N, C-alpha and C positions, 0 to 999 in steps of 0.2 A: 397457517403456514409456520407458526411459531418462530417467525423471523426475528433473530437478534437476541431474544431473551435467553439468558443463561439458565441452564437446568437448575432446579432448586438445590440439588446436592453438590453442584460444582462450586458456587460461591467464589469464582475466580481460581479455584484450585485445579480444575480439569484443564488439560491442554486444549488448544484450539482444535487440534485434530480430533481429540476425544469428544469435544463438543459437537463437531460435525458428524462424527461416526455415531453419536447417540441419536441422530435423526433431527438435530436442530440446525436451522440455517444460521450462518454467521452473518452478523450485521455490524459493520465497524466504520470508524471515522479516522481520517488522517489529517493532521494539521501540519503546517509548515512553521519553522522556527521564526519568531518575530525578530526584527532587527533592533528594536529599542524597547524601552519600558512601556510606552504607549501601545505598541503592537502587542506586547505581552498581556496588557490589560484586556485588549480586544480578544486575544486568544482565550483567556480564562473565561471571559463572558460567553464565548461560543461553547467552550467545554461545559460550563454549567447549564447552558440551555439545552445541550444535547444529552446531558447525563440522564435526564428523565426518560429517555427512550430505551435505556438499559441495553446499550450495545454489547456485543460479545467482547470487543476490545477497542482501544483507540491507540494511535501512535503519533509520534512527532518526528518529522524527517530531519535529516542533516541538511545544512545549506550546501551550496556548491563547493566541491572539494573538501567537504568536512569542516567548512569554515565556522559553523555555529555549534561545534561539538559541545562545549561546556554548557551553553544555554539549553540545548536540546536535552542533554542528560539531566540537567537540573529540573527542567519542566517535567520530564518523564518521572523523575523521583517524586516530584510534587503531586502528580496524578496518582501515583501509587499510595502516597501517604495521606492525601487530603481529599480524595474523592472516593466514590464507590466503584469507580471504573477500573477495568483491567488494562494496564498499559502494555504495549509491545515496544521494547527498546530498539531503536535503529542503531545499526553498526555498519560502518563501511571500511573498505581496505585503504581508502585514499588518505595519504599523509600520516598513517599510523604505523608504528613499529609493533611487533608482537607484544612487547612489554606494555605498551600503551593500550593495546586492545584488551589485554588481560586486566589492566587496571579499570577500564570502563566496564567490562563485564562484572568485575568485582563490585563496582558501585551499584550496578543494576541489582546484583544479588543481595547486597546489603539493604537495598530499598524494597526488597520483596518482588522484584520484577523477574518473572520466570520465563517470559516469552521475548524472543529477540528476532528481529528481522535482519538477516545477514546479507549485505549487498556489496558487490564490488564497488559501486559508486561511480559517478562521473569524474573524469580527469579534472584537475584544478582549473584548467582553462575552459571547462565547459564541455558538453556533449559534442562529439565529433572531432575534438582535438586529440592529439596523440596521448596514449596512456603513459603515465610517468610512474615508474616503480619507486617504492619507498624502501630505502636500505633497511633491512631488518624487519620488513613487513611481509604481507602476503599479496599474491598476485590475483587470485581468483576467488569468487564467492564460495566455491566448493571448499577451498582451503580455510576460509573464514568460518564456514559452517563446522568443519572438523575441529577447528581451534575452540569454538564455543562449546561444542559437545564434550570436548575433553576437560573443560573447566567445571562442568556440573551438569545436573539434570535439567537442562533448558529445552524448551520447546522452540525450535528454530524454523523460521520462515524465510523464504527467498522470493526474488522477483521473477515474473514471467512476462513474456512478450507475445501478444496475439499475432503480430505480424513479423515476429522474429526480432532479435536485438539488432540495432542499427549496425553493429560491427560483425554480425554473424555472416559467414559465407553463404548460408542458405538457411531456410527454416528447419530443415532436417538437422543441420549442424547445431542450430540453436536448441533443438529438442535433445540432442546428445548432451549438451551442456546442462540442461535441466536434469537429465538422468544422473549426471555426475554429482550434482548438488543433492539429489535424493540419496544416492549411495553414500554421500558424506554424512547424512543424518538429517537432512531437511524434512520437515513433517507437513508443511503446507506452503502454498505460494500465493502471491498477490500479483495481479497483472498491472502493467502501466495502463494509462488511459487509452481507450479505443472507442470506436463508434459503430461497429458492425457486430451483432451477435454471431454471425457466421464466422468471423475471425476468431472469436473465442472458442467456438465449437471445434474449429480446425486445430487450434492450439491444444485443446484437451486430447483430441484424437492423436496428434503427433506425439504428445508427451506419453500417453498410454503405450503407444507403439514402441517408444524408445525405452520403456521400462521405468518411467518416473511415476511411481504409484503414490501420488499424494494429491489431496484436494487443491484445486486452483480456484481462488476467489477472484472474480472479476472486479477490476478497479473502475469506478465511475466518477467522472468529473462533470457536473452539470454546467451547461453553457450559460453563463450569465453575462459574459463579455466575449463576443465572437473573435475580436482581434487577439485577445489574451489567449483564448483556446487555440487559435491557429499558431501562436507562438509556442505554446507548450507542445503541440503536435510536432512542430518543426524541430524542437530540441530532441525529440525522439526519432527524427529522421522520417517523419510521416507527414501526410496532408490530411486535413479534415475532409472527409468524403464530400463530393459535389452534391450528393443528394441531401446531405445534412446542411451544407452551406445554403442551398437553394431555398430552404424553408425560412431563411431570414431575408430573402429578397424584398427590398422595399421597406423593411422594418428598421426604424431609426431610434425610436424611443426606448431607453434602457428598460423600462418596465415591461414593454412588449417583447424585447429580446429575452429577458429573463423568463417570461411566461412560456415562450416557445421552447427555451432551453429546458425548463422543468418538464414540459410535455415530452420532449425527445428522450430525456433521461428516464422518465417514467415508463415509456413504451419499451425502451431498451431493457430496463430492469425486469419488467414482466416477461419479456421474451427470454431473457437469460435464465430466470427462475423456472420458466416453463420447460426449458430444455435441460434442466437438471443442475444448474450452477449451485454450488454449496452455500451460496450467500452473496453478499454485496459489500464492497469496500468503497466508501465515498471519500474522494479528495475534496475537502470542504473549503479550501482556501481561507480557513479560519473564520468562516461565516456559517451560521446555522440555518438560516431561513429556507434556502432552496432545498437543502437536505431534508429538513423537517417536512416540507411540502411534498417531496417525492415519497417519503416514508408514509405520509398520510394517504397518498394515492394508491399505494400497493394493496392488493387484495389480501385479506386475512384468511 
């Protein structure tokens, strides 16, 4: 399946879309920004452990409301300079003026980061709270995509939502937004976490119908803590499906929960690849073990 391994001639130079168009599956990891130095040490340990899998790219998210911007940018720069990995820089509209956004993009460019994930981002008070505009900033992810593309030859990715964005009037309206991001210059998309391959297939179909001609990489979060995953799903305005929750009935030991979570994620990954997904993007929670186990379970 050639999953995740960069083509020999790319060496990080080919864009993510070119990598996928060349017949390679994209295999990538996402980390969240640590809150302190101890967390940063754990993060770098996970990065080093996953580096040997030769992922197509890795990324580090912003904290809520863009609160960890400086740490996120600094870690992304470190990945570019101190590892063999290809980093994707995260960028959000939240709390940034256009001038600040240009400065961050410039820092990415100086560090050799040519791939950027352009997101509207969650409001400062968290998902579901009212959107707060930033004076002198941008309102929509499509505007942010356009701004980044105007600043250089960047490969820009965006977010996708298998069940529709929680603020969208309908899934068709959400597909229209995806098409607008594509028209602005987006070249690939990564979904938020989800649990049904059928929801991903429906997203791809809607996006194609709306004219969003870009590869959509499914985002996978292995369940290692059921309460935590339920909370993440709630933040997206969703529930963990009953058929998934039921597989943990009567299971209390953390090691058993994690084992079932890896099994569920493995089944889902195989189903997604079988139906033509261009790759897999793992939300690692800054740990490598579950992701490495799922990777080992995938057919080659």
